[in-house]
Biopython code that builds the backbone (N, CA, C, O; Angstrom):
import numpy as np
from Bio.PDB.StructureBuilder import StructureBuilder

atoms = [
    (1, "UNK", "N", (-34.971, -31.612, -7.876)),
    (1, "UNK", "CA", (-33.972, -32.489, -7.334)),
    (1, "UNK", "C", (-34.298, -32.824, -5.889)),
    (1, "UNK", "O", (-34.830, -31.997, -5.150)),
    (2, "UNK", "N", (-33.975, -34.034, -5.503)),
    (2, "UNK", "CA", (-34.240, -34.426, -4.193)),
    (2, "UNK", "C", (-33.058, -34.140, -3.265)),
    (2, "UNK", "O", (-31.987, -33.775, -3.751)),
    (3, "UNK", "N", (-33.212, -34.289, -1.969)),
    (3, "UNK", "CA", (-32.194, -33.993, -1.013)),
    (3, "UNK", "C", (-31.039, -34.941, -1.111)),
    (3, "UNK", "O", (-29.919, -34.608, -0.723)),
    (4, "UNK", "N", (-31.309, -36.192, -1.656)),
    (4, "UNK", "CA", (-30.260, -37.173, -1.727)),
    (4, "UNK", "C", (-29.283, -36.881, -2.852)),
    (4, "UNK", "O", (-28.106, -37.217, -2.729)),
    (5, "UNK", "N", (-29.720, -36.276, -3.932)),
    (5, "UNK", "CA", (-28.909, -35.919, -5.051)),
    (5, "UNK", "C", (-27.921, -34.747, -4.772)),
    (5, "UNK", "O", (-26.807, -34.706, -5.294)),
    (6, "UNK", "N", (-28.364, -33.855, -3.970)),
    (6, "UNK", "CA", (-27.567, -32.679, -3.671)),
    (6, "UNK", "C", (-27.045, -32.710, -2.222)),
    (6, "UNK", "O", (-27.744, -32.322, -1.286)),
    (7, "UNK", "N", (-25.807, -33.177, -2.070)),
    (7, "UNK", "CA", (-25.265, -33.199, -0.689)),
    (7, "UNK", "C", (-24.910, -31.840, -0.213)),
    (7, "UNK", "O", (-24.447, -31.001, -0.984)),
    (8, "UNK", "N", (-25.119, -31.611, 1.044)),
    (8, "UNK", "CA", (-24.824, -30.322, 1.622)),
    (8, "UNK", "C", (-23.569, -30.472, 2.474)),
    (8, "UNK", "O", (-23.422, -31.459, 3.194)),
    (9, "UNK", "N", (-22.680, -29.516, 2.399)),
    (9, "UNK", "CA", (-21.450, -29.538, 3.137)),
    (9, "UNK", "C", (-21.363, -28.256, 3.997)),
    (9, "UNK", "O", (-21.909, -27.226, 3.600)),
    (10, "UNK", "N", (-20.737, -28.294, 5.077)),
    (10, "UNK", "CA", (-20.522, -27.124, 5.958)),
    (10, "UNK", "C", (-19.361, -26.375, 5.551)),
    (10, "UNK", "O", (-19.232, -25.218, 5.953)),
    (11, "UNK", "N", (-18.431, -26.947, 4.738)),
    (11, "UNK", "CA", (-17.200, -26.298, 4.371)),
    (11, "UNK", "C", (-17.409, -25.178, 3.277)),
    (11, "UNK", "O", (-16.585, -24.276, 3.126)),
    (12, "UNK", "N", (-18.526, -25.288, 2.546)),
    (12, "UNK", "CA", (-18.765, -24.276, 1.516)),
    (12, "UNK", "C", (-19.335, -22.986, 2.143)),
    (12, "UNK", "O", (-20.284, -23.022, 2.925)),
    (13, "UNK", "N", (-18.722, -21.850, 1.772)),
    (13, "UNK", "CA", (-19.313, -20.617, 2.337)),
    (13, "UNK", "C", (-20.582, -20.254, 1.671)),
    (13, "UNK", "O", (-20.832, -20.638, 0.528)),
    (14, "UNK", "N", (-21.431, -19.481, 2.403)),
    (14, "UNK", "CA", (-22.647, -19.062, 1.789)),
    (14, "UNK", "C", (-22.401, -17.981, 0.803)),
    (14, "UNK", "O", (-21.329, -17.377, 0.765)),
    (15, "UNK", "N", (-23.430, -17.728, -0.022)),
    (15, "UNK", "CA", (-23.261, -16.702, -1.097)),
    (15, "UNK", "C", (-23.022, -15.321, -0.455)),
    (15, "UNK", "O", (-23.729, -14.957, 0.484)),
    (16, "UNK", "N", (-22.066, -14.571, -0.931)),
    (16, "UNK", "CA", (-21.768, -13.251, -0.419)),
    (16, "UNK", "C", (-20.758, -13.251, 0.691)),
    (16, "UNK", "O", (-20.391, -12.178, 1.168)),
    (17, "UNK", "N", (-20.290, -14.396, 1.127)),
    (17, "UNK", "CA", (-19.279, -14.441, 2.143)),
    (17, "UNK", "C", (-17.883, -14.225, 1.487)),
    (17, "UNK", "O", (-17.539, -14.827, 0.470)),
    (18, "UNK", "N", (-17.123, -13.344, 2.127)),
    (18, "UNK", "CA", (-15.809, -13.007, 1.584)),
    (18, "UNK", "C", (-14.759, -13.810, 2.405)),
    (18, "UNK", "O", (-14.715, -13.715, 3.631)),
    (19, "UNK", "N", (-13.953, -14.568, 1.726)),
    (19, "UNK", "CA", (-12.890, -15.309, 2.359)),
    (19, "UNK", "C", (-11.608, -14.607, 2.070)),
    (19, "UNK", "O", (-11.276, -14.363, 0.910)),
    (20, "UNK", "N", (-10.868, -14.271, 3.118)),
    (20, "UNK", "CA", (-9.601, -13.561, 2.917)),
    (20, "UNK", "C", (-8.475, -14.424, 3.486)),
    (20, "UNK", "O", (-8.535, -14.959, 4.593)),
    (21, "UNK", "N", (-7.482, -14.512, 2.672)),
    (21, "UNK", "CA", (-6.318, -15.267, 3.131)),
    (21, "UNK", "C", (-5.153, -14.353, 3.489)),
    (21, "UNK", "O", (-4.897, -13.358, 2.810)),
    (22, "UNK", "N", (-4.472, -14.692, 4.533)),
    (22, "UNK", "CA", (-3.349, -13.914, 4.872)),
    (22, "UNK", "C", (-2.156, -14.288, 4.017)),
    (22, "UNK", "O", (-1.626, -15.392, 4.143)),
    (23, "UNK", "N", (-1.731, -13.401, 3.164)),
    (23, "UNK", "CA", (-0.596, -13.650, 2.313)),
    (23, "UNK", "C", (0.444, -12.579, 2.452)),
    (23, "UNK", "O", (0.145, -11.433, 2.788)),
    (24, "UNK", "N", (1.675, -12.963, 2.188)),
    (24, "UNK", "CA", (2.799, -12.023, 2.351)),
    (24, "UNK", "C", (2.699, -10.915, 1.296)),
    (24, "UNK", "O", (3.116, -9.791, 1.577)),
    (25, "UNK", "N", (2.158, -11.183, 0.076)),
    (25, "UNK", "CA", (2.075, -10.159, -0.969)),
    (25, "UNK", "C", (0.832, -9.327, -0.881)),
    (25, "UNK", "O", (0.572, -8.490, -1.746)),
    (26, "UNK", "N", (0.045, -9.550, 0.177)),
    (26, "UNK", "CA", (-1.211, -8.738, 0.358)),
    (26, "UNK", "C", (-0.840, -7.359, 0.908)),
    (26, "UNK", "O", (-1.676, -6.455, 0.891)),
    (27, "UNK", "N", (0.355, -7.181, 1.380)),
    (27, "UNK", "CA", (0.812, -5.939, 1.939)),
    (27, "UNK", "C", (1.987, -5.417, 1.122)),
    (27, "UNK", "O", (3.142, -5.662, 1.472)),
    (28, "UNK", "N", (1.701, -4.694, 0.029)),
    (28, "UNK", "CA", (2.787, -4.316, -0.920)),
    (28, "UNK", "C", (3.817, -3.385, -0.312)),
    (28, "UNK", "O", (4.970, -3.394, -0.743)),
    (29, "UNK", "N", (3.444, -2.583, 0.675)),
    (29, "UNK", "CA", (4.455, -1.689, 1.307)),
    (29, "UNK", "C", (5.174, -2.291, 2.424)),
    (29, "UNK", "O", (6.135, -1.699, 2.916)),
    (30, "UNK", "N", (4.769, -3.460, 2.877)),
    (30, "UNK", "CA", (5.452, -4.056, 4.010)),
    (30, "UNK", "C", (5.136, -3.422, 5.346)),
    (30, "UNK", "O", (5.849, -3.629, 6.328)),
    (31, "UNK", "N", (4.078, -2.658, 5.381)),
    (31, "UNK", "CA", (3.605, -1.956, 6.558)),
    (31, "UNK", "C", (2.437, -2.698, 7.150)),
    (31, "UNK", "O", (1.331, -2.647, 6.611)),
    (32, "UNK", "N", (2.650, -3.355, 8.201)),
    (32, "UNK", "CA", (1.527, -4.131, 8.797)),
    (32, "UNK", "C", (1.063, -3.397, 10.099)),
    (32, "UNK", "O", (1.856, -2.758, 10.791)),
    (33, "UNK", "N", (-0.198, -3.517, 10.378)),
    (33, "UNK", "CA", (-0.761, -2.887, 11.562)),
    (33, "UNK", "C", (-0.426, -3.794, 12.773)),
    (33, "UNK", "O", (-0.486, -5.022, 12.718)),
    (34, "UNK", "N", (-0.078, -3.110, 13.835)),
    (34, "UNK", "CA", (0.123, -3.874, 15.066)),
    (34, "UNK", "C", (-1.237, -4.173, 15.726)),
    (34, "UNK", "O", (-2.267, -3.704, 15.241)),
    (35, "UNK", "N", (-1.252, -4.890, 16.743)),
    (35, "UNK", "CA", (-2.503, -5.222, 17.484)),
    (35, "UNK", "C", (-3.114, -3.972, 18.030)),
    (35, "UNK", "O", (-4.338, -3.871, 18.108)),
    (36, "UNK", "N", (-2.286, -2.987, 18.423)),
    (36, "UNK", "CA", (-2.839, -1.796, 19.011)),
    (36, "UNK", "C", (-3.372, -0.841, 18.003)),
    (36, "UNK", "O", (-3.916, 0.197, 18.379)),
    (37, "UNK", "N", (-3.240, -1.147, 16.687)),
    (37, "UNK", "CA", (-3.794, -0.346, 15.603)),
    (37, "UNK", "C", (-2.814, 0.791, 15.146)),
    (37, "UNK", "O", (-3.151, 1.614, 14.295)),
    (38, "UNK", "N", (-1.648, 0.796, 15.720)),
    (38, "UNK", "CA", (-0.657, 1.863, 15.343)),
    (38, "UNK", "C", (-0.055, 1.542, 13.986)),
    (38, "UNK", "O", (0.179, 0.383, 13.643)),
    (39, "UNK", "N", (0.194, 2.619, 13.214)),
    (39, "UNK", "CA", (0.876, 2.439, 11.923)),
    (39, "UNK", "C", (2.377, 2.427, 12.180)),
    (39, "UNK", "O", (2.869, 3.080, 13.100)),
    (40, "UNK", "N", (3.093, 1.674, 11.351)),
    (40, "UNK", "CA", (4.560, 1.590, 11.462)),
    (40, "UNK", "C", (5.154, 2.227, 10.243)),
    (40, "UNK", "O", (5.075, 1.636, 9.166)),
    (41, "UNK", "N", (5.727, 3.359, 10.335)),
    (41, "UNK", "CA", (6.345, 4.023, 9.175)),
    (41, "UNK", "C", (7.627, 3.280, 8.869)),
    (41, "UNK", "O", (8.170, 2.590, 9.731)),
    (42, "UNK", "N", (8.126, 3.421, 7.618)),
    (42, "UNK", "CA", (9.391, 2.793, 7.255)),
    (42, "UNK", "C", (10.547, 3.337, 8.117)),
    (42, "UNK", "O", (10.560, 4.498, 8.525)),
    (43, "UNK", "N", (11.500, 2.454, 8.368)),
    (43, "UNK", "CA", (12.617, 2.798, 9.300)),
    (43, "UNK", "C", (13.437, 3.993, 8.754)),
    (43, "UNK", "O", (13.857, 4.862, 9.517)),
    (44, "UNK", "N", (13.658, 4.021, 7.421)),
    (44, "UNK", "CA", (14.520, 5.089, 6.921)),
    (44, "UNK", "C", (13.952, 6.494, 7.032)),
    (44, "UNK", "O", (14.681, 7.482, 6.947)),
    (45, "UNK", "N", (12.588, 6.571, 7.229)),
    (45, "UNK", "CA", (11.964, 7.867, 7.404)),
    (45, "UNK", "C", (12.074, 8.377, 8.812)),
    (45, "UNK", "O", (11.785, 9.545, 9.068)),
    (46, "UNK", "N", (12.499, 7.506, 9.768)),
    (46, "UNK", "CA", (12.632, 7.921, 11.154)),
    (46, "UNK", "C", (14.002, 8.499, 11.519)),
    (46, "UNK", "O", (14.230, 8.915, 12.654)),
    (47, "UNK", "N", (14.893, 8.517, 10.552)),
    (47, "UNK", "CA", (16.192, 9.051, 10.816)),
    (47, "UNK", "C", (16.131, 10.581, 11.050)),
    (47, "UNK", "O", (15.268, 11.279, 10.517)),
    (48, "UNK", "N", (17.062, 11.053, 11.849)),
    (48, "UNK", "CA", (17.119, 12.502, 12.087)),
    (48, "UNK", "C", (17.441, 13.306, 10.867)),
    (48, "UNK", "O", (18.423, 13.026, 10.180)),
    (49, "UNK", "N", (16.627, 14.310, 10.575)),
    (49, "UNK", "CA", (16.931, 15.196, 9.415)),
    (49, "UNK", "C", (16.530, 14.565, 8.055)),
    (49, "UNK", "O", (16.965, 15.032, 7.002)),
    (50, "UNK", "N", (15.705, 13.511, 8.092)),
    (50, "UNK", "CA", (15.322, 12.866, 6.809)),
    (50, "UNK", "C", (14.437, 13.764, 6.029)),
    (50, "UNK", "O", (13.544, 14.385, 6.606)),
    (51, "UNK", "N", (14.641, 13.875, 4.671)),
    (51, "UNK", "CA", (13.845, 14.593, 3.777)),
    (51, "UNK", "C", (13.769, 13.777, 2.440)),
    (51, "UNK", "O", (14.716, 13.083, 2.070)),
    (52, "UNK", "N", (12.685, 13.883, 1.781)),
    (52, "UNK", "CA", (12.488, 13.185, 0.498)),
    (52, "UNK", "C", (13.244, 13.918, -0.608)),
    (52, "UNK", "O", (13.207, 15.146, -0.684)),
    (53, "UNK", "N", (13.889, 13.204, -1.415)),
    (53, "UNK", "CA", (14.642, 13.841, -2.554)),
    (53, "UNK", "C", (13.941, 13.456, -3.873)),
    (53, "UNK", "O", (13.763, 12.278, -4.185)),
    (54, "UNK", "N", (13.562, 14.464, -4.609)),
    (54, "UNK", "CA", (12.825, 14.240, -5.894)),
    (54, "UNK", "C", (13.726, 13.580, -6.946)),
    (54, "UNK", "O", (13.220, 13.052, -7.935)),
    (55, "UNK", "N", (15.033, 13.601, -6.755)),
    (55, "UNK", "CA", (15.966, 12.970, -7.718)),
    (55, "UNK", "C", (16.225, 11.504, -7.427)),
    (55, "UNK", "O", (17.002, 10.871, -8.141)),
    (56, "UNK", "N", (15.602, 10.947, -6.406)),
    (56, "UNK", "CA", (15.783, 9.560, -6.051)),
    (56, "UNK", "C", (14.482, 8.802, -6.276)),
    (56, "UNK", "O", (13.719, 8.605, -5.330)),
    (57, "UNK", "N", (14.213, 8.374, -7.506)),
    (57, "UNK", "CA", (12.843, 7.770, -7.809)),
    (57, "UNK", "C", (12.747, 6.388, -7.176)),
    (57, "UNK", "O", (11.630, 5.915, -6.970)),
    (58, "UNK", "N", (13.828, 5.723, -6.859)),
    (58, "UNK", "CA", (13.732, 4.432, -6.225)),
    (58, "UNK", "C", (13.101, 4.575, -4.808)),
    (58, "UNK", "O", (12.273, 3.754, -4.413)),
    (59, "UNK", "N", (13.482, 5.564, -4.097)),
    (59, "UNK", "CA", (12.948, 5.831, -2.753)),
    (59, "UNK", "C", (11.449, 6.186, -2.863)),
    (59, "UNK", "O", (10.618, 5.719, -2.085)),
    (60, "UNK", "N", (11.145, 7.030, -3.860)),
    (60, "UNK", "CA", (9.751, 7.502, -4.000)),
    (60, "UNK", "C", (8.822, 6.422, -4.443)),
    (60, "UNK", "O", (7.646, 6.459, -4.083)),
    (61, "UNK", "N", (9.289, 5.433, -5.226)),
    (61, "UNK", "CA", (8.425, 4.337, -5.708)),
    (61, "UNK", "C", (7.909, 3.504, -4.573)),
    (61, "UNK", "O", (6.877, 2.844, -4.697)),
    (62, "UNK", "N", (8.617, 3.527, -3.461)),
    (62, "UNK", "CA", (8.199, 2.756, -2.279)),
    (62, "UNK", "C", (6.787, 3.273, -1.808)),
    (62, "UNK", "O", (5.988, 2.520, -1.251)),
    (63, "UNK", "N", (6.541, 4.531, -2.050)),
    (63, "UNK", "CA", (5.291, 5.140, -1.601)),
    (63, "UNK", "C", (4.265, 5.296, -2.721)),
    (63, "UNK", "O", (3.295, 6.035, -2.552)),
    (64, "UNK", "N", (4.445, 4.639, -3.834)),
    (64, "UNK", "CA", (3.520, 4.663, -4.945)),
    (64, "UNK", "C", (2.857, 3.299, -5.118)),
    (64, "UNK", "O", (3.481, 2.272, -4.848)),
    (65, "UNK", "N", (1.600, 3.274, -5.565)),
    (65, "UNK", "CA", (0.894, 2.048, -5.807)),
    (65, "UNK", "C", (1.419, 1.529, -7.198)),
    (65, "UNK", "O", (2.196, 2.203, -7.875)),
    (66, "UNK", "N", (0.991, 0.395, -7.556)),
    (66, "UNK", "CA", (1.393, -0.222, -8.834)),
    (66, "UNK", "C", (0.775, 0.600, -9.994)),
    (66, "UNK", "O", (1.250, 0.505, -11.126)),
    (67, "UNK", "N", (-0.217, 1.355, -9.740)),
    (67, "UNK", "CA", (-0.797, 2.185, -10.751)),
    (67, "UNK", "C", (-0.255, 3.597, -10.815)),
    (67, "UNK", "O", (-0.640, 4.392, -11.672)),
    (68, "UNK", "N", (0.674, 3.902, -9.866)),
    (68, "UNK", "CA", (1.320, 5.190, -9.915)),
    (68, "UNK", "C", (0.732, 6.241, -8.990)),
    (68, "UNK", "O", (1.136, 7.402, -9.036)),
    (69, "UNK", "N", (-0.204, 5.854, -8.164)),
    (69, "UNK", "CA", (-0.828, 6.813, -7.188)),
    (69, "UNK", "C", (0.045, 6.885, -5.915)),
    (69, "UNK", "O", (0.722, 5.936, -5.519)),
    (70, "UNK", "N", (-0.025, 8.042, -5.331)),
    (70, "UNK", "CA", (0.682, 8.197, -4.037)),
    (70, "UNK", "C", (-0.146, 7.553, -2.924)),
    (70, "UNK", "O", (-1.354, 7.764, -2.826)),
    (71, "UNK", "N", (0.519, 6.779, -2.106)),
    (71, "UNK", "CA", (-0.169, 6.003, -1.026)),
    (71, "UNK", "C", (-0.620, 6.984, 0.032)),
    (71, "UNK", "O", (0.146, 7.879, 0.391)),
    (72, "UNK", "N", (-1.865, 6.851, 0.559)),
    (72, "UNK", "CA", (-2.352, 7.793, 1.591)),
    (72, "UNK", "C", (-1.537, 7.607, 2.895)),
    (72, "UNK", "O", (-0.855, 6.608, 3.123)),
    (73, "UNK", "N", (-1.668, 8.622, 3.693)),
    (73, "UNK", "CA", (-0.929, 8.722, 4.942)),
    (73, "UNK", "C", (-1.356, 7.603, 5.963)),
    (73, "UNK", "O", (-0.542, 7.124, 6.752)),
    (74, "UNK", "N", (-2.588, 7.236, 5.912)),
    (74, "UNK", "CA", (-3.014, 6.182, 6.859)),
    (74, "UNK", "C", (-2.453, 4.879, 6.523)),
    (74, "UNK", "O", (-2.412, 3.997, 7.381)),
    (75, "UNK", "N", (-1.994, 4.681, 5.279)),
    (75, "UNK", "CA", (-1.374, 3.464, 4.839)),
    (75, "UNK", "C", (0.165, 3.535, 4.977)),
    (75, "UNK", "O", (0.799, 2.567, 5.396)),
    (76, "UNK", "N", (0.740, 4.671, 4.626)),
    (76, "UNK", "CA", (2.175, 4.780, 4.602)),
    (76, "UNK", "C", (2.715, 4.908, 6.047)),
    (76, "UNK", "O", (3.817, 4.443, 6.337)),
    (77, "UNK", "N", (1.953, 5.525, 6.931)),
    (77, "UNK", "CA", (2.428, 5.680, 8.310)),
    (77, "UNK", "C", (3.296, 6.896, 8.523)),
    (77, "UNK", "O", (3.915, 7.058, 9.575)),
    (78, "UNK", "N", (3.336, 7.761, 7.506)),
    (78, "UNK", "CA", (4.157, 8.985, 7.599)),
    (78, "UNK", "C", (3.460, 10.009, 8.431)),
    (78, "UNK", "O", (2.256, 9.944, 8.680)),
    (79, "UNK", "N", (4.271, 10.982, 8.864)),
    (79, "UNK", "CA", (3.651, 12.108, 9.579)),
    (79, "UNK", "C", (3.031, 13.035, 8.543)),
    (79, "UNK", "O", (3.276, 12.861, 7.349)),
    (80, "UNK", "N", (2.221, 14.033, 8.972)),
    (80, "UNK", "CA", (1.584, 14.899, 8.010)),
    (80, "UNK", "C", (2.649, 15.697, 7.251)),
    (80, "UNK", "O", (2.524, 15.883, 6.041)),
    (81, "UNK", "N", (3.654, 16.154, 7.915)),
    (81, "UNK", "CA", (4.746, 16.892, 7.291)),
    (81, "UNK", "C", (5.491, 16.082, 6.262)),
    (81, "UNK", "O", (5.766, 16.553, 5.159)),
    (82, "UNK", "N", (5.816, 14.855, 6.634)),
    (82, "UNK", "CA", (6.507, 13.958, 5.691)),
    (82, "UNK", "C", (5.638, 13.655, 4.464)),
    (82, "UNK", "O", (6.142, 13.560, 3.345)),
    (83, "UNK", "N", (4.335, 13.505, 4.685)),
    (83, "UNK", "CA", (3.424, 13.169, 3.600)),
    (83, "UNK", "C", (3.352, 14.350, 2.610)),
    (83, "UNK", "O", (3.306, 14.130, 1.400)),
    (84, "UNK", "N", (3.343, 15.585, 3.107)),
    (84, "UNK", "CA", (3.383, 16.766, 2.256)),
    (84, "UNK", "C", (4.684, 16.820, 1.466)),
    (84, "UNK", "O", (4.660, 17.060, 0.258)),
    (85, "UNK", "N", (5.840, 16.596, 2.136)),
    (85, "UNK", "CA", (7.105, 16.543, 1.471)),
    (85, "UNK", "C", (7.166, 15.448, 0.367)),
    (85, "UNK", "O", (7.711, 15.644, -0.719)),
    (86, "UNK", "N", (6.589, 14.326, 0.710)),
    (86, "UNK", "CA", (6.541, 13.212, -0.268)),
    (86, "UNK", "C", (5.724, 13.638, -1.506)),
    (86, "UNK", "O", (6.140, 13.393, -2.638)),
    (87, "UNK", "N", (4.590, 14.261, -1.289)),
    (87, "UNK", "CA", (3.751, 14.683, -2.400)),
    (87, "UNK", "C", (4.476, 15.632, -3.304)),
    (87, "UNK", "O", (4.445, 15.448, -4.521)),
    (88, "UNK", "N", (5.144, 16.664, -2.759)),
    (88, "UNK", "CA", (5.910, 17.603, -3.543)),
    (88, "UNK", "C", (7.011, 16.916, -4.288)),
    (88, "UNK", "O", (7.215, 17.183, -5.472)),
    (89, "UNK", "N", (7.755, 16.005, -3.609)),
    (89, "UNK", "CA", (8.846, 15.294, -4.298)),
    (89, "UNK", "C", (8.384, 14.432, -5.420)),
    (89, "UNK", "O", (9.051, 14.382, -6.454)),
    (90, "UNK", "N", (7.246, 13.727, -5.278)),
    (90, "UNK", "CA", (6.732, 12.908, -6.338)),
    (90, "UNK", "C", (6.290, 13.736, -7.494)),
    (90, "UNK", "O", (6.532, 13.362, -8.641)),
    (91, "UNK", "N", (5.648, 14.851, -7.243)),
    (91, "UNK", "CA", (5.159, 15.746, -8.312)),
    (91, "UNK", "C", (6.302, 16.341, -9.073)),
    (91, "UNK", "O", (6.230, 16.467, -10.296)),
    (92, "UNK", "N", (7.390, 16.723, -8.368)),
    (92, "UNK", "CA", (8.566, 17.256, -9.013)),
    (92, "UNK", "C", (9.249, 16.199, -9.901)),
    (92, "UNK", "O", (9.678, 16.473, -11.022)),
    (93, "UNK", "N", (9.329, 14.957, -9.332)),
    (93, "UNK", "CA", (9.940, 13.846, -10.011)),
    (93, "UNK", "C", (9.154, 13.496, -11.267)),
    (93, "UNK", "O", (9.741, 13.134, -12.287)),
    (94, "UNK", "N", (7.873, 13.598, -11.202)),
    (94, "UNK", "CA", (6.968, 13.282, -12.387)),
    (94, "UNK", "C", (7.195, 14.350, -13.427)),
    (94, "UNK", "O", (7.270, 14.056, -14.620)),
    (95, "UNK", "N", (7.305, 15.597, -12.983)),
    (95, "UNK", "CA", (7.484, 16.738, -13.901)),
    (95, "UNK", "C", (8.783, 16.622, -14.730)),
    (95, "UNK", "O", (8.787, 16.975, -15.909)),
    (96, "UNK", "N", (9.863, 16.142, -14.137)),
    (96, "UNK", "CA", (11.127, 15.994, -14.892)),
    (96, "UNK", "C", (11.233, 14.558, -15.441)),
    (96, "UNK", "O", (12.325, 14.174, -15.862)),
    (97, "UNK", "N", (10.200, 13.773, -15.461)),
    (97, "UNK", "CA", (10.143, 12.474, -16.079)),
    (97, "UNK", "C", (10.979, 11.373, -15.436)),
    (97, "UNK", "O", (11.438, 10.445, -16.102)),
    (98, "UNK", "N", (11.165, 11.502, -14.108)),
    (98, "UNK", "CA", (11.867, 10.413, -13.417)),
    (98, "UNK", "C", (10.827, 9.348, -12.943)),
    (98, "UNK", "O", (11.154, 8.178, -12.745)),
    (99, "UNK", "N", (9.594, 9.803, -12.777)),
    (99, "UNK", "CA", (8.519, 8.908, -12.463)),
    (99, "UNK", "C", (7.383, 9.098, -13.406)),
    (99, "UNK", "O", (7.157, 10.207, -13.890)),
    (100, "UNK", "N", (6.643, 8.023, -13.689)),
    (100, "UNK", "CA", (5.476, 8.189, -14.657)),
    (100, "UNK", "C", (4.310, 8.771, -13.958)),
    (100, "UNK", "O", (4.182, 8.616, -12.743)),
    (101, "UNK", "N", (3.438, 9.445, -14.675)),
    (101, "UNK", "CA", (2.202, 9.958, -14.141)),
    (101, "UNK", "C", (1.199, 8.847, -13.961)),
    (101, "UNK", "O", (0.410, 8.874, -13.016)),
    (102, "UNK", "N", (1.211, 7.864, -14.853)),
    (102, "UNK", "CA", (0.271, 6.722, -14.727)),
    (102, "UNK", "C", (1.004, 5.450, -14.787)),
    (102, "UNK", "O", (2.226, 5.430, -14.927)),
    (103, "UNK", "N", (0.271, 4.358, -14.683)),
    (103, "UNK", "CA", (0.885, 3.001, -14.704)),
    (103, "UNK", "C", (1.441, 2.722, -16.065)),
    (103, "UNK", "O", (0.885, 3.128, -17.086)),
    (104, "UNK", "N", (2.541, 2.028, -16.065)),
    (104, "UNK", "CA", (3.179, 1.623, -17.305)),
    (104, "UNK", "C", (2.845, 0.192, -17.567)),
    (104, "UNK", "O", (3.107, -0.665, -16.723)),
    (105, "UNK", "N", (2.261, -0.107, -18.735)),
    (105, "UNK", "CA", (1.854, -1.478, -19.045)),
    (105, "UNK", "C", (2.983, -2.302, -19.631)),
    (105, "UNK", "O", (2.792, -3.478, -19.943)),
]
sb = StructureBuilder()
sb.init_structure("model")
sb.init_model(0)
sb.init_chain("A")
sb.init_seg("    ")
for serial, (resi, resn, name, xyz) in enumerate(atoms, 1):
    if name == "N":
        sb.init_residue(resn, " ", resi, " ")
    sb.init_atom(name, np.array(xyz, "f"), 0.0, 1.0, " ", f" {name:<3s}", serial, name[0])
structure = sb.get_structure()
């Protein structure tokens, strides 16, 4: 092919270039990083005397991925102690069948 048949455009990305769009659904937990890099934990976890309750699956689902995995601490923004409490609560809730062990299709 000659150069006249194949027009070149600057708008096309080169092979291997990743294009990422900022979308509202790209952050399933609603936890966005600030410019300073700090994590923002959910507001309800900042209340005085807050503890996770294994009998409240709706609250625990907030910290699970769509596949049923527990979200890591660096993503959730919880303290180390809260993350351990969350893990125990999710495991107890799974054991009594309030939460699934795996993703439900």
